[in-house]
N, C-alpha and C positions, 0 to 999 in steps of 0.2 A: 571605417566600417560602416557601412549605413545600417537604421536601425530596422527595417524592413527584414535583412537576413538574420537579426538576432532574433526578431519577433517569427520568422517561419522554423527557426530551429528550437522554439519555446513551444510550437504549438504540439509537436509529436511528442515532445516529451512529456507538458502536461497530461496529454491524452493517453500515455502510455501509466501515469501515476494515476488519472483516473478509473484507467482499466483494472489496478491494482488493488484501490480502494473496493472496487465492486466485487472483485474478486475475492478478496479478504472478508468482507462482507459477508456473502454467502456463503464463503467457506465456514464462518465463525458462527453460523445462525443455528446451527444446532445446539451451543453454547447460550442462544442467548445476547451475542457481545455484537455492538454495532460496528460498523467499519472502522470509524475514528477511535473506539476503544479497542479495537483490535490492532491498529497500527502502534497504540501507547503499549500495548503491552504483547507484541508480536515479540518481542527481544526476551522477554520474560519466561510467556510461554516456550519458545524455541530453548532455553536453558534448561528447562525442565523437564522438556521430553527429553533431553540428551543425559541426562542426569538419570531417568528413569531406564534408558536405553544402555 
């Protein structure tokens, strides 16, 4: 397995991850939460919203 193939696989995955961070950053902007913080408390917010529902 050549390193080039592994790199070509990593590029799209990294791009998707970057887009996900940007999406969460803009989604949690109302609460004043940054993208990194949103990623850390993403699961906590999800469970809290599930309990309320």
